[in-house]
C-alpha positions in Angstrom: 52.7 154.9 136.4 49.8 152.5 136.1 52.2 149.8 134.8 54.6 150.4 137.7 51.7 149.9 140.2 50.7 146.7 138.4 54.2 145.3 138.7 54.5 146.4 142.3 51.2 144.5 143.0 52.7 141.5 141.2 55.8 141.7 143.3 53.7 142.0 146.5 51.8 138.9 145.4 55.0 137.0 145.0 56.3 138.1 148.4 53.1 137.0 150.0 53.2 133.6 148.4 56.9 133.0 149.4 56.1 134.2 153.0 53.1 131.9 153.1 55.3 128.9 152.0 57.8 129.8 154.8 55.0 129.8 157.3 53.8 126.5 156.0 57.3 125.0 156.4 57.6 126.4 160.0 54.2 125.1 160.9 55.0 121.6 159.6 58.3 121.6 161.5 56.6 122.6 164.7 53.8 120.1 164.4 56.2 117.3 163.5 54.8 116.8 159.9 51.5 116.1 158.4 49.3 115.8 161.5 46.1 117.4 160.3 44.6 118.0 163.8 47.8 119.9 164.8 48.2 121.7 161.5 44.6 123.0 161.7 45.5 124.9 164.9 49.0 125.9 164.0 49.4 129.7 164.0 52.1 129.5 161.4 49.9 127.4 159.0 46.9 129.6 159.7 49.0 132.7 158.9 50.3 131.1 155.7 46.7 130.4 154.6 45.7 134.0 155.4 48.6 135.3 153.4 47.6 133.0 150.5 44.1 134.5 150.7 45.4 138.1 150.5 47.8 137.0 147.7 44.9 135.6 145.7 43.0 138.9 146.0 46.1 140.8 144.9 46.5 138.3 142.0 43.0 139.1 140.9 44.0 142.8 140.7 47.1 141.9 138.8 45.2 139.9 136.3 42.8 142.7 135.7 45.8 145.0 134.8 48.4 142.8 133.1 48.3 140.1 130.4 48.3 136.6 131.8 51.2 135.8 129.4 53.3 138.3 131.3 52.1 138.1 134.9 52.1 134.3 135.3 55.6 133.6 134.0 56.9 136.5 136.2 55.7 134.6 139.2 58.8 132.4 138.6 60.6 135.0 140.7 59.0 133.2 143.7 61.4 130.3 143.0 64.3 132.8 143.2 63.1 134.5 146.3 62.4 131.3 148.1 66.0 130.4 148.1 66.7 133.2 150.6 64.6 131.9 153.5 65.6 128.4 152.5 69.2 129.3 153.1 69.0 131.7 156.0 66.1 130.3 158.0 66.2 126.6 157.2 69.9 126.3 156.5 69.3 124.5 153.2 72.3 124.1 150.8 72.5 126.4 147.8 74.4 124.4 145.2 75.8 125.6 141.9 73.1 123.8 140.1 70.5 125.8 142.1 72.3 129.0 141.3 72.4 128.1 137.6 68.7 127.5 137.8 68.2 130.9 139.4 70.2 132.5 136.6 68.1 130.7 133.9 64.9 131.9 135.6 66.2 135.5 135.9 67.2 135.4 132.2 63.7 134.3 131.3 62.1 137.0 133.5 64.3 139.6 131.8 63.3 138.3 128.3 59.6 138.3 129.3 59.8 141.8 130.7 61.4 143.1 127.5 58.8 141.6 125.2 
């Protein structure tokens, strides 16, 4: 049970990081790019920073429960999950090369989880 909670915390951390990145992307689009004075007051950017703060606290809890050699490589799932909002929210192309990369990452995650 304790390991299940640890992995759920890790997955929550990953979701927060991906969501934070999505908010950063939205904030940058709304402000027209790297305009620091506008970014500092962007609700999307501020929300992304807040999510990163919570994700960091959750990461501390994960590191206190799981080996770094397991937890950190599993964060590669963020690359996989980021493709979903990239495609559905930002209409980015998902090429066969990207899908192959996702497959390789997932294979690595499975191998790590089994070790």
